CHARMM-style PDB file with segment names, atoms N, HN, CA, C and O in Angstrom:
ATOM      1  N   MET     1      35.154  56.039  41.520  1.00  0.00      PROA
ATOM      2  CA  MET     1      35.116  56.158  42.866  1.00  0.00      PROA
ATOM      3  C   MET     1      36.527  56.230  43.115  1.00  0.00      PROA
ATOM      4  O   MET     1      37.106  55.194  43.443  1.00  0.00      PROA
ATOM      5  N   GLY     2      37.288  57.519  42.985  1.00  0.00      PROA
ATOM      6  HN  GLY     2      36.817  58.360  42.718  1.00  0.00      PROA
ATOM      7  CA  GLY     2      38.449  57.587  43.329  1.00  0.00      PROA
ATOM      8  C   GLY     2      38.835  58.263  44.488  1.00  0.00      PROA
ATOM      9  O   GLY     2      37.938  58.920  45.016  1.00  0.00      PROA
ATOM     10  N   LYS     3      40.044  58.280  45.079  1.00  0.00      PROA
ATOM     11  HN  LYS     3      40.773  57.747  44.650  1.00  0.00      PROA
ATOM     12  CA  LYS     3      40.378  58.727  46.366  1.00  0.00      PROA
ATOM     13  C   LYS     3      40.194  60.213  46.276  1.00  0.00      PROA
ATOM     14  O   LYS     3      40.320  60.785  45.193  1.00  0.00      PROA
ATOM     15  N   GLN     4      39.900  60.851  47.377  1.00  0.00      PROA
ATOM     16  HN  GLN     4      39.797  60.386  48.256  1.00  0.00      PROA
ATOM     17  CA  GLN     4      40.002  62.426  47.532  1.00  0.00      PROA
ATOM     18  C   GLN     4      40.931  62.611  48.485  1.00  0.00      PROA
ATOM     19  O   GLN     4      41.009  61.776  49.386  1.00  0.00      PROA
ATOM     20  N   PRO     5      41.723  63.632  48.465  1.00  0.00      PROA
ATOM     21  CA  PRO     5      42.739  64.120  49.673  1.00  0.00      PROA
ATOM     22  C   PRO     5      41.829  64.948  50.712  1.00  0.00      PROA
ATOM     23  O   PRO     5      41.156  65.927  50.393  1.00  0.00      PROA
ATOM     24  N   VAL     6      41.899  64.501  51.769  1.00  0.00      PROA
ATOM     25  HN  VAL     6      42.446  63.705  52.029  1.00  0.00      PROA
ATOM     26  CA  VAL     6      41.127  65.200  52.910  1.00  0.00      PROA
ATOM     27  C   VAL     6      42.172  65.902  53.745  1.00  0.00      PROA
ATOM     28  O   VAL     6      43.276  65.416  53.995  1.00  0.00      PROA
ATOM     29  N   ARG     7      41.727  67.124  54.171  1.00  0.00      PROA
ATOM     30  HN  ARG     7      40.831  67.518  53.967  1.00  0.00      PROA
ATOM     31  CA  ARG     7      42.684  68.071  54.699  1.00  0.00      PROA
ATOM     32  C   ARG     7      42.637  67.997  56.369  1.00  0.00      PROA
ATOM     33  O   ARG     7      41.561  68.246  56.912  1.00  0.00      PROA
ATOM     34  N   MET     8      43.543  67.732  57.002  1.00  0.00      PROA
ATOM     35  HN  MET     8      44.417  67.530  56.561  1.00  0.00      PROA
ATOM     36  CA  MET     8      43.813  67.534  58.503  1.00  0.00      PROA
ATOM     37  C   MET     8      44.302  68.726  59.206  1.00  0.00      PROA
ATOM     38  O   MET     8      45.421  69.187  58.978  1.00  0.00      PROA
ATOM     39  N   LYS     9      43.566  69.182  59.972  1.00  0.00      PROA
ATOM     40  HN  LYS     9      42.658  68.808  60.156  1.00  0.00      PROA
ATOM     41  CA  LYS     9      44.370  70.275  61.214  1.00  0.00      PROA
ATOM     42  C   LYS     9      45.065  69.618  62.353  1.00  0.00      PROA
ATOM     43  O   LYS     9      44.478  68.923  63.182  1.00  0.00      PROA
ATOM     44  N   ALA    10      46.178  69.835  62.358  1.00  0.00      PROA
ATOM     45  HN  ALA    10      46.655  70.400  61.684  1.00  0.00      PROA
ATOM     46  CA  ALA    10      47.006  69.520  63.777  1.00  0.00      PROA
ATOM     47  C   ALA    10      46.470  70.400  64.910  1.00  0.00      PROA
ATOM     48  O   ALA    10      46.277  71.604  64.738  1.00  0.00      PROA
ATOM     49  N   VAL    11      46.238  69.793  66.045  1.00  0.00      PROA
ATOM     50  HN  VAL    11      46.395  68.815  66.185  1.00  0.00      PROA
ATOM     51  CA  VAL    11      45.915  70.672  67.105  1.00  0.00      PROA
ATOM     52  C   VAL    11      46.954  70.400  68.192  1.00  0.00      PROA
ATOM     53  O   VAL    11      47.064  69.275  68.681  1.00  0.00      PROA
ATOM     54  N   VAL    12      47.709  71.420  68.567  1.00  0.00      PROA
ATOM     55  HN  VAL    12      47.620  72.334  68.170  1.00  0.00      PROA
ATOM     56  CA  VAL    12      48.728  71.266  69.676  1.00  0.00      PROA
ATOM     57  C   VAL    12      48.204  72.125  70.817  1.00  0.00      PROA
ATOM     58  O   VAL    12      47.739  73.264  70.781  1.00  0.00      PROA
ATOM     59  N   TYR    13      48.412  71.228  71.918  1.00  0.00      PROA
ATOM     60  HN  TYR    13      48.790  70.303  71.947  1.00  0.00      PROA
ATOM     61  CA  TYR    13      47.977  71.888  73.313  1.00  0.00      PROA
ATOM     62  C   TYR    13      49.103  72.064  74.112  1.00  0.00      PROA
ATOM     63  O   TYR    13      49.839  71.108  74.360  1.00  0.00      PROA
ATOM     64  N   SER    14      49.338  73.290  74.584  1.00  0.00      PROA
ATOM     65  HN  SER    14      48.740  74.066  74.383  1.00  0.00      PROA
ATOM     66  CA  SER    14      50.471  73.403  75.545  1.00  0.00      PROA
ATOM     67  C   SER    14      50.165  74.727  76.338  1.00  0.00      PROA
ATOM     68  O   SER    14      49.457  75.656  75.949  1.00  0.00      PROA
ATOM     69  N   LEU    15      50.890  74.616  77.616  1.00  0.00      PROA
ATOM     70  HN  LEU    15      51.465  73.861  77.933  1.00  0.00      PROA
ATOM     71  CA  LEU    15      50.510  75.558  78.749  1.00  0.00      PROA
ATOM     72  C   LEU    15      51.359  76.782  78.440  1.00  0.00      PROA
ATOM     73  O   LEU    15      52.558  76.737  78.167  1.00  0.00      PROA
ATOM     74  N   SER    16      50.555  77.971  78.519  1.00  0.00      PROA
ATOM     75  HN  SER    16      49.581  78.008  78.741  1.00  0.00      PROA
ATOM     76  CA  SER    16      51.398  79.185  78.247  1.00  0.00      PROA
ATOM     77  C   SER    16      52.195  79.479  79.707  1.00  0.00      PROA
ATOM     78  O   SER    16      51.653  79.161  80.765  1.00  0.00      PROA
ATOM     79  N   PRO    17      53.508  80.103  79.675  1.00  0.00      PROA
ATOM     80  CA  PRO    17      54.027  80.538  81.044  1.00  0.00      PROA
ATOM     81  C   PRO    17      53.232  81.156  81.881  1.00  0.00      PROA
ATOM     82  O   PRO    17      53.559  81.114  83.067  1.00  0.00      PROA
ATOM     83  N   PHE    18      52.072  81.839  81.530  1.00  0.00      PROA
ATOM     84  HN  PHE    18      51.806  81.874  80.567  1.00  0.00      PROA
ATOM     85  CA  PHE    18      51.050  82.616  82.369  1.00  0.00      PROA
ATOM     86  C   PHE    18      50.240  81.509  83.019  1.00  0.00      PROA
ATOM     87  O   PHE    18      50.014  81.707  84.213  1.00  0.00      PROA
ATOM     88  N   GLN    19      49.829  80.565  82.585  1.00  0.00      PROA
ATOM     89  HN  GLN    19      50.013  80.404  81.615  1.00  0.00      PROA
ATOM     90  CA  GLN    19      49.050  79.584  83.336  1.00  0.00      PROA
ATOM     91  C   GLN    19      49.509  78.135  83.853  1.00  0.00      PROA
ATOM     92  O   GLN    19      48.883  77.076  83.796  1.00  0.00      PROA
ATOM     93  N   GLN    20      50.724  78.386  84.350  1.00  0.00      PROA
ATOM     94  HN  GLN    20      51.232  79.246  84.396  1.00  0.00      PROA
ATOM     95  CA  GLN    20      51.226  77.177  84.787  1.00  0.00      PROA
ATOM     96  C   GLN    20      50.889  77.160  86.527  1.00  0.00      PROA
ATOM     97  O   GLN    20      51.375  76.283  87.242  1.00  0.00      PROA
ATOM     98  N   LYS    21      50.290  77.891  86.893  1.00  0.00      PROA
ATOM     99  HN  LYS    21      49.895  78.603  86.313  1.00  0.00      PROA
ATOM    100  CA  LYS    21      50.139  77.587  88.515  1.00  0.00      PROA
ATOM    101  C   LYS    21      48.827  77.181  88.725  1.00  0.00      PROA
ATOM    102  O   LYS    21      47.983  77.780  89.391  1.00  0.00      PROA
ATOM    103  N   ILE    22      48.695  76.112  88.112  1.00  0.00      PROA
ATOM    104  HN  ILE    22      49.380  75.625  87.571  1.00  0.00      PROA
ATOM    105  CA  ILE    22      47.091  75.485  88.188  1.00  0.00      PROA
ATOM    106  C   ILE    22      47.263  74.542  89.272  1.00  0.00      PROA
ATOM    107  O   ILE    22      46.195  74.373  89.860  1.00  0.00      PROA
ATOM    108  N   MET    23      48.273  73.828  89.776  1.00  0.00      PROA
ATOM    109  HN  MET    23      49.140  73.965  89.298  1.00  0.00      PROA
ATOM    110  CA  MET    23      48.427  72.964  90.732  1.00  0.00      PROA
ATOM    111  C   MET    23      48.618  73.726  92.331  1.00  0.00      PROA
ATOM    112  O   MET    23      48.423  73.132  93.391  1.00  0.00      PROA
ATOM    113  N   SER    24      49.049  75.192  92.201  1.00  0.00      PROA
ATOM    114  HN  SER    24      49.208  75.675  91.340  1.00  0.00      PROA
ATOM    115  CA  SER    24      49.501  75.625  93.529  1.00  0.00      PROA
ATOM    116  C   SER    24      48.408  75.612  94.560  1.00  0.00      PROA
ATOM    117  O   SER    24      48.653  75.564  95.765  1.00  0.00      PROA
ATOM    118  N   GLY    25      46.965  75.663  93.959  1.00  0.00      PROA
ATOM    119  HN  GLY    25      46.767  75.702  92.979  1.00  0.00      PROA
ATOM    120  CA  GLY    25      46.131  75.819  95.063  1.00  0.00      PROA
ATOM    121  C   GLY    25      46.013  74.274  95.714  1.00  0.00      PROA
ATOM    122  O   GLY    25      45.326  74.183  96.732  1.00  0.00      PROA
ATOM    123  N   LEU    26      46.521  73.285  95.290  1.00  0.00      PROA
ATOM    124  HN  LEU    26      47.079  73.359  94.463  1.00  0.00      PROA
ATOM    125  CA  LEU    26      46.551  72.061  96.067  1.00  0.00      PROA
ATOM    126  C   LEU    26      47.277  72.020  97.311  1.00  0.00      PROA
ATOM    127  O   LEU    26      46.870  71.442  98.319  1.00  0.00      PROA
ATOM    128  N   TRP    27      48.511  72.733  97.200  1.00  0.00      PROA
ATOM    129  HN  TRP    27      48.842  73.203  96.381  1.00  0.00      PROA
ATOM    130  CA  TRP    27      49.570  72.567  98.257  1.00  0.00      PROA
ATOM    131  C   TRP    27      49.512  73.755  99.048  1.00  0.00      PROA
ATOM    132  O   TRP    27      50.256  73.798 100.028  1.00  0.00      PROA
ATOM    133  N   LYS    28      48.674  74.849  98.776  1.00  0.00      PROA
ATOM    134  HN  LYS    28      48.069  74.814  97.980  1.00  0.00      PROA
ATOM    135  CA  LYS    28      48.448  75.938  99.678  1.00  0.00      PROA
ATOM    136  C   LYS    28      47.823  75.694 100.880  1.00  0.00      PROA
ATOM    137  O   LYS    28      46.672  75.257 100.887  1.00  0.00      PROA
ATOM    138  N   ASP    29      48.435  75.922 101.914  1.00  0.00      PROA
ATOM    139  HN  ASP    29      49.370  76.277 101.908  1.00  0.00      PROA
ATOM    140  CA  ASP    29      47.687  75.801 103.314  1.00  0.00      PROA
ATOM    141  C   ASP    29      47.504  74.279 103.416  1.00  0.00      PROA
ATOM    142  O   ASP    29      46.457  73.845 103.895  1.00  0.00      PROA
ATOM    143  N   LEU    30      48.558  73.368 102.951  1.00  0.00      PROA
ATOM    144  HN  LEU    30      49.409  73.720 102.561  1.00  0.00      PROA
ATOM    145  CA  LEU    30      48.196  71.911 103.005  1.00  0.00      PROA
ATOM    146  C   LEU    30      47.924  71.240 104.722  1.00  0.00      PROA
ATOM    147  O   LEU    30      47.046  70.412 104.967  1.00  0.00      PROA
ATOM    148  N   PRO    31      48.803  71.766 105.684  1.00  0.00      PROA
ATOM    149  CA  PRO    31      48.448  71.316 107.104  1.00  0.00      PROA
ATOM    150  C   PRO    31      47.203  71.493 107.387  1.00  0.00      PROA
ATOM    151  O   PRO    31      46.517  70.606 107.896  1.00  0.00      PROA
ATOM    152  N   SER    32      46.761  72.674 107.084  1.00  0.00      PROA
ATOM    153  HN  SER    32      47.319  73.394 106.670  1.00  0.00      PROA
ATOM    154  CA  SER    32      45.524  73.072 107.798  1.00  0.00      PROA
ATOM    155  C   SER    32      44.295  72.276 107.118  1.00  0.00      PROA
ATOM    156  O   SER    32      43.274  71.989 107.743  1.00  0.00      PROA
ATOM    157  N   LYS    33      44.517  71.953 105.756  1.00  0.00      PROA
ATOM    158  HN  LYS    33      45.347  72.186 105.248  1.00  0.00      PROA
ATOM    159  CA  LYS    33      43.593  71.194 105.107  1.00  0.00      PROA
ATOM    160  C   LYS    33      43.616  69.940 105.716  1.00  0.00      PROA
ATOM    161  O   LYS    33      42.512  69.497 106.030  1.00  0.00      PROA
ATOM    162  N   ILE    34      44.737  69.157 105.998  1.00  0.00      PROA
ATOM    163  HN  ILE    34      45.634  69.517 105.743  1.00  0.00      PROA
ATOM    164  CA  ILE    34      44.862  67.738 106.471  1.00  0.00      PROA
ATOM    165  C   ILE    34      44.291  67.896 107.952  1.00  0.00      PROA
ATOM    166  O   ILE    34      43.508  67.028 108.339  1.00  0.00      PROA
ATOM    167  N   HSD    35      44.585  68.810 108.697  1.00  0.00      PROA
ATOM    168  HN  HSD    35      45.221  69.515 108.383  1.00  0.00      PROA
ATOM    169  CA  HSD    35      43.836  68.860 109.946  1.00  0.00      PROA
ATOM    170  C   HSD    35      42.528  68.998 110.068  1.00  0.00      PROA
ATOM    171  O   HSD    35      41.957  68.402 110.982  1.00  0.00      PROA
ATOM    172  N   HSD    36      41.704  69.927 109.040  1.00  0.00      PROA
ATOM    173  HN  HSD    36      42.168  70.411 108.297  1.00  0.00      PROA
ATOM    174  CA  HSD    36      40.346  69.725 108.740  1.00  0.00      PROA
ATOM    175  C   HSD    36      39.942  68.432 108.404  1.00  0.00      PROA
ATOM    176  O   HSD    36      39.004  67.930 109.023  1.00  0.00      PROA
ATOM    177  N   LYS    37      40.529  67.796 107.485  1.00  0.00      PROA
ATOM    178  HN  LYS    37      41.291  68.204 106.982  1.00  0.00      PROA
ATOM    179  CA  LYS    37      39.776  66.429 106.953  1.00  0.00      PROA
ATOM    180  C   LYS    37      39.969  65.510 108.262  1.00  0.00      PROA
ATOM    181  O   LYS    37      39.101  64.671 108.506  1.00  0.00      PROA
ATOM    182  N   ILE    38      41.129  65.651 109.144  1.00  0.00      PROA
ATOM    183  HN  ILE    38      41.834  66.332 108.946  1.00  0.00      PROA
ATOM    184  CA  ILE    38      41.123  64.461 109.986  1.00  0.00      PROA
ATOM    185  C   ILE    38      40.255  64.663 111.172  1.00  0.00      PROA
ATOM    186  O   ILE    38      39.800  63.710 111.805  1.00  0.00      PROA
ATOM    187  N   SER    39      39.989  66.095 111.520  1.00  0.00      PROA
ATOM    188  HN  SER    39      40.358  66.869 111.006  1.00  0.00      PROA
ATOM    189  CA  SER    39      38.982  66.436 112.470  1.00  0.00      PROA
ATOM    190  C   SER    39      37.599  66.260 112.214  1.00  0.00      PROA
ATOM    191  O   SER    39      36.735  66.065 113.069  1.00  0.00      PROA
ATOM    192  N   ASP    40      37.409  66.357 110.767  1.00  0.00      PROA
ATOM    193  HN  ASP    40      38.110  66.516 110.072  1.00  0.00      PROA
ATOM    194  CA  ASP    40      36.135  65.985 110.331  1.00  0.00      PROA
ATOM    195  C   ASP    40      35.691  64.594 110.349  1.00  0.00      PROA
ATOM    196  O   ASP    40      34.518  64.238 110.459  1.00  0.00      PROA
ATOM    197  N   ASN    41      36.678  63.855 110.237  1.00  0.00      PROA
ATOM    198  HN  ASN    41      37.631  64.144 110.148  1.00  0.00      PROA
ATOM    199  CA  ASN    41      36.656  62.264 109.957  1.00  0.00      PROA
ATOM    200  C   ASN    41      37.278  61.594 110.831  1.00  0.00      PROA
ATOM    201  O   ASN    41      37.847  60.588 110.409  1.00  0.00      PROA
ATOM    202  N   TRP    42      37.373  61.867 112.127  1.00  0.00      PROA
ATOM    203  HN  TRP    42      36.910  62.685 112.469  1.00  0.00      PROA
ATOM    204  CA  TRP    42      38.192  61.423 113.171  1.00  0.00      PROA
ATOM    205  C   TRP    42      38.080  59.953 113.524  1.00  0.00      PROA
ATOM    206  O   TRP    42      39.015  59.221 113.845  1.00  0.00      PROA
ATOM    207  N   ILE    43      36.666  59.594 113.407  1.00  0.00      PROA
ATOM    208  HN  ILE    43      35.906  60.190 113.146  1.00  0.00      PROA
ATOM    209  CA  ILE    43      36.320  58.030 113.617  1.00  0.00      PROA
ATOM    210  C   ILE    43      37.002  57.215 112.530  1.00  0.00      PROA
ATOM    211  O   ILE    43      37.742  56.243 112.690  1.00  0.00      PROA
ATOM    212  N   SER    44      36.657  57.729 111.514  1.00  0.00      PROA
ATOM    213  HN  SER    44      36.057  58.518 111.385  1.00  0.00      PROA
ATOM    214  CA  SER    44      37.335  57.042 110.130  1.00  0.00      PROA
ATOM    215  C   SER    44      38.741  56.834 110.168  1.00  0.00      PROA
ATOM    216  O   SER    44      39.214  55.719 109.947  1.00  0.00      PROA
ATOM    217  N   ALA    45      39.486  57.886 110.449  1.00  0.00      PROA
ATOM    218  HN  ALA    45      39.102  58.791 110.629  1.00  0.00      PROA
ATOM    219  CA  ALA    45      41.010  57.915 110.717  1.00  0.00      PROA
ATOM    220  C   ALA    45      41.400  56.990 111.798  1.00  0.00      PROA
ATOM    221  O   ALA    45      42.480  56.409 111.701  1.00  0.00      PROA
ATOM    222  N   THR    46      40.554  56.770 112.925  1.00  0.00      PROA
ATOM    223  HN  THR    46      39.676  57.242 113.004  1.00  0.00      PROA
ATOM    224  CA  THR    46      41.069  56.339 114.099  1.00  0.00      PROA
ATOM    225  C   THR    46      40.921  54.497 113.451  1.00  0.00      PROA
ATOM    226  O   THR    46      41.777  53.615 113.526  1.00  0.00      PROA
ATOM    227  N   LEU    47      39.689  54.431 112.918  1.00  0.00      PROA
ATOM    228  HN  LEU    47      38.994  55.147 112.857  1.00  0.00      PROA
ATOM    229  CA  LEU    47      39.315  53.001 112.513  1.00  0.00      PROA
ATOM    230  C   LEU    47      40.469  52.616 111.187  1.00  0.00      PROA
ATOM    231  O   LEU    47      40.619  51.423 110.923  1.00  0.00      PROA
ATOM    232  N   LEU    48      41.087  53.435 110.558  1.00  0.00      PROA
ATOM    233  HN  LEU    48      40.965  54.405 110.772  1.00  0.00      PROA
ATOM    234  CA  LEU    48      41.998  52.972 109.650  1.00  0.00      PROA
ATOM    235  C   LEU    48      43.227  52.781 110.236  1.00  0.00      PROA
ATOM    236  O   LEU    48      43.912  51.795 109.963  1.00  0.00      PROA
ATOM    237  N   LEU    49      43.705  53.957 111.315  1.00  0.00      PROA
ATOM    238  HN  LEU    49      43.148  54.757 111.537  1.00  0.00      PROA
ATOM    239  CA  LEU    49      45.194  53.559 111.690  1.00  0.00      PROA
ATOM    240  C   LEU    49      45.345  52.576 112.964  1.00  0.00      PROA
ATOM    241  O   LEU    49      46.422  52.039 113.226  1.00  0.00      PROA
ATOM    242  N   ALA    50      44.430  52.426 113.566  1.00  0.00      PROA
ATOM    243  HN  ALA    50      43.555  52.862 113.352  1.00  0.00      PROA
ATOM    244  CA  ALA    50      44.344  51.515 114.862  1.00  0.00      PROA
ATOM    245  C   ALA    50      44.807  50.353 114.545  1.00  0.00      PROA
ATOM    246  O   ALA    50      45.782  49.937 115.170  1.00  0.00      PROA
ATOM    247  N   PRO    51      44.227  49.564 113.515  1.00  0.00      PROA
ATOM    248  CA  PRO    51      44.614  48.022 113.262  1.00  0.00      PROA
ATOM    249  C   PRO    51      46.109  48.207 112.620  1.00  0.00      PROA
ATOM    250  O   PRO    51      46.767  47.201 112.884  1.00  0.00      PROA
ATOM    251  N   LEU    52      46.873  49.176 111.854  1.00  0.00      PROA
ATOM    252  HN  LEU    52      46.338  49.993 111.640  1.00  0.00      PROA
ATOM    253  CA  LEU    52      47.864  49.129 111.579  1.00  0.00      PROA
ATOM    254  C   LEU    52      48.903  49.592 112.391  1.00  0.00      PROA
ATOM    255  O   LEU    52      50.049  49.259 112.089  1.00  0.00      PROA
ATOM    256  N   VAL    53      48.702  50.328 113.406  1.00  0.00      PROA
ATOM    257  HN  VAL    53      47.771  50.598 113.652  1.00  0.00      PROA
ATOM    258  CA  VAL    53      49.374  50.692 114.820  1.00  0.00      PROA
ATOM    259  C   VAL    53      49.552  49.409 115.515  1.00  0.00      PROA
ATOM    260  O   VAL    53      50.636  49.019 115.949  1.00  0.00      PROA
ATOM    261  N   GLY    54      48.191  48.628 115.620  1.00  0.00      PROA
ATOM    262  HN  GLY    54      47.310  48.945 115.267  1.00  0.00      PROA
ATOM    263  CA  GLY    54      48.166  47.333 116.493  1.00  0.00      PROA
ATOM    264  C   GLY    54      48.989  46.368 115.936  1.00  0.00      PROA
ATOM    265  O   GLY    54      49.694  45.696 116.689  1.00  0.00      PROA
ATOM    266  N   THR    55      49.016  46.157 114.526  1.00  0.00      PROA
ATOM    267  HN  THR    55      48.443  46.702 113.915  1.00  0.00      PROA
ATOM    268  CA  THR    55      49.736  44.959 113.961  1.00  0.00      PROA
ATOM    269  C   THR    55      51.291  45.396 113.936  1.00  0.00      PROA
ATOM    270  O   THR    55      52.150  44.517 114.001  1.00  0.00      PROA
ATOM    271  N   TYR    56      51.634  46.705 113.846  1.00  0.00      PROA
ATOM    272  HN  TYR    56      50.936  47.419 113.793  1.00  0.00      PROA
ATOM    273  CA  TYR    56      53.137  46.886 113.826  1.00  0.00      PROA
ATOM    274  C   TYR    56      53.662  46.610 115.211  1.00  0.00      PROA
ATOM    275  O   TYR    56      54.690  45.945 115.335  1.00  0.00      PROA
ATOM    276  N   THR    57      52.925  47.151 116.414  1.00  0.00      PROA
ATOM    277  HN  THR    57      52.090  47.692 116.313  1.00  0.00      PROA
ATOM    278  CA  THR    57      53.341  46.969 117.628  1.00  0.00      PROA
ATOM    279  C   THR    57      53.297  45.418 117.893  1.00  0.00      PROA
ATOM    280  O   THR    57      54.232  44.973 118.558  1.00  0.00      PROA
ATOM    281  N   TYR    58      52.480  44.673 117.525  1.00  0.00      PROA
ATOM    282  HN  TYR    58      51.720  45.035 116.985  1.00  0.00      PROA
ATOM    283  CA  TYR    58      52.377  43.288 117.665  1.00  0.00      PROA
ATOM    284  C   TYR    58      53.688  42.789 116.976  1.00  0.00      PROA
ATOM    285  O   TYR    58      54.400  42.144 117.746  1.00  0.00      PROA
ATOM    286  N   VAL    59      54.065  42.901 115.995  1.00  0.00      PROA
ATOM    287  HN  VAL    59      53.487  43.425 115.370  1.00  0.00      PROA
ATOM    288  CA  VAL    59      55.016  42.363 115.246  1.00  0.00      PROA
ATOM    289  C   VAL    59      56.281  42.796 115.740  1.00  0.00      PROA
ATOM    290  O   VAL    59      57.216  42.018 115.552  1.00  0.00      PROA
ATOM    291  N   GLN    60      56.511  43.850 116.322  1.00  0.00      PROA
ATOM    292  HN  GLN    60      55.751  44.482 116.475  1.00  0.00      PROA
ATOM    293  CA  GLN    60      57.797  44.398 116.921  1.00  0.00      PROA
ATOM    294  C   GLN    60      57.944  43.546 118.382  1.00  0.00      PROA
ATOM    295  O   GLN    60      59.033  43.097 118.739  1.00  0.00      PROA
ATOM    296  N   GLN    61      56.956  43.415 119.018  1.00  0.00      PROA
ATOM    297  HN  GLN    61      56.071  43.780 118.728  1.00  0.00      PROA
ATOM    298  CA  GLN    61      56.916  42.750 120.278  1.00  0.00      PROA
ATOM    299  C   GLN    61      57.269  41.144 119.870  1.00  0.00      PROA
ATOM    300  O   GLN    61      57.965  40.386 120.547  1.00  0.00      PROA
ATOM    301  N   TYR    62      56.737  40.889 118.839  1.00  0.00      PROA
ATOM    302  HN  TYR    62      56.172  41.504 118.290  1.00  0.00      PROA
ATOM    303  CA  TYR    62      57.063  39.275 118.546  1.00  0.00      PROA
ATOM    304  C   TYR    62      58.428  39.111 118.202  1.00  0.00      PROA
ATOM    305  O   TYR    62      59.005  38.116 118.642  1.00  0.00      PROA
ATOM    306  N   GLN    63      59.068  39.953 117.460  1.00  0.00      PROA
ATOM    307  HN  GLN    63      58.600  40.761 117.103  1.00  0.00      PROA
ATOM    308  CA  GLN    63      60.340  39.975 116.667  1.00  0.00      PROA
ATOM    309  C   GLN    63      61.436  40.046 118.203  1.00  0.00      PROA
ATOM    310  O   GLN    63      62.427  39.332 118.352  1.00  0.00      PROA
ATOM    311  N   GLU    64      61.033  40.886 119.021  1.00  0.00      PROA
ATOM    312  HN  GLU    64      60.228  41.467 118.900  1.00  0.00      PROA
ATOM    313  CA  GLU    64      61.928  41.167 120.224  1.00  0.00      PROA
ATOM    314  C   GLU    64      61.883  39.922 121.058  1.00  0.00      PROA
ATOM    315  O   GLU    64      62.945  39.529 121.542  1.00  0.00      PROA
ATOM    316  N   LYS    65      60.626  39.165 121.310  1.00  0.00      PROA
ATOM    317  HN  LYS    65      59.764  39.484 120.917  1.00  0.00      PROA
ATOM    318  CA  LYS    65      60.523  38.105 121.909  1.00  0.00      PROA
ATOM    319  C   LYS    65      61.596  36.943 121.212  1.00  0.00      PROA
ATOM    320  O   LYS    65      62.528  36.435 121.835  1.00  0.00      PROA
ATOM    321  N   GLU    66      61.361  36.739 120.243  1.00  0.00      PROA
ATOM    322  HN  GLU    66      60.604  37.151 119.737  1.00  0.00      PROA
ATOM    323  CA  GLU    66      62.195  35.853 119.239  1.00  0.00      PROA
ATOM    324  C   GLU    66      63.637  35.756 119.621  1.00  0.00      PROA
ATOM    325  O   GLU    66      64.223  34.782 120.092  1.00  0.00      PROA
ATOM    326  N   LYS    67      64.181  37.146 119.285  1.00  0.00      PROA
ATOM    327  HN  LYS    67      63.704  37.938 118.903  1.00  0.00      PROA
ATOM    328  CA  LYS    67      65.582  37.522 119.533  1.00  0.00      PROA
ATOM    329  C   LYS    67      66.079  37.033 120.851  1.00  0.00      PROA
ATOM    330  O   LYS    67      67.141  36.414 120.921  1.00  0.00      PROA
ATOM    331  N   LEU    68      65.235  37.330 122.058  1.00  0.00      PROA
ATOM    332  HN  LEU    68      64.373  37.833 122.002  1.00  0.00      PROA
ATOM    333  CA  LEU    68      65.639  36.884 123.244  1.00  0.00      PROA
ATOM    334  C   LEU    68      65.445  35.450 123.408  1.00  0.00      PROA
ATOM    335  O   LEU    68      66.108  34.914 124.297  1.00  0.00      PROA
ATOM    336  N   ALA    69      64.639  34.715 122.698  1.00  0.00      PROA
ATOM    337  HN  ALA    69      64.100  35.150 121.977  1.00  0.00      PROA
ATOM    338  CA  ALA    69      64.468  33.308 122.898  1.00  0.00      PROA
ATOM    339  C   ALA    69      65.641  32.529 122.239  1.00  0.00      PROA
ATOM    340  O   ALA    69      66.107  31.511 122.752  1.00  0.00      PROA
ATOM    341  N   HSD    70      66.153  33.132 120.919  1.00  0.00      PROA
ATOM    342  HN  HSD    70      65.775  33.959 120.503  1.00  0.00      PROA
ATOM    343  CA  HSD    70      67.238  32.678 120.221  1.00  0.00      PROA
ATOM    344  C   HSD    70      68.685  32.676 120.761  1.00  0.00      PROA
ATOM    345  O   HSD    70      69.624  31.965 120.405  1.00  0.00      PROA
ATOM    346  N   ARG    71      68.633  33.846 121.908  1.00  0.00      PROA
ATOM    347  HN  ARG    71      67.870  34.424 122.197  1.00  0.00      PROA
ATOM    348  CA  ARG    71      69.996  34.046 122.601  1.00  0.00      PROA
ATOM    349  C   ARG    71      70.594  32.979 123.616  1.00  0.00      PROA
ATOM    350  O   ARG    71      71.761  32.892 123.996  1.00  0.00      PROA
ATOM    351  N   TYR    72      69.473  32.165 123.969  1.00  0.00      PROA
ATOM    352  HN  TYR    72      68.525  32.236 123.660  1.00  0.00      PROA
ATOM    353  CA  TYR    72      69.763  31.364 125.306  1.00  0.00      PROA
ATOM    354  C   TYR    72      69.582  29.765 124.474  1.00  0.00      PROA
ATOM    355  OT1 TYR    72      69.720  28.720 125.109  1.00  0.00      PROA
TER     356      TYR     72
END
């Protein structure tokens, strides 16, 4: 039961210069795609953004009130 050499093939994957425009479809007409997604899902977008905007506004008002309170 001796060891027998096994032939291995190395496979190298690379992009040819002619196939490097794979990702261009993602960026093509991006503002229109974003508008379409938001208009289709405006309820979900509102429910996502409303708490974030509300929290940010509350924090800004609280910090402003604290600044005024510490001045006197």
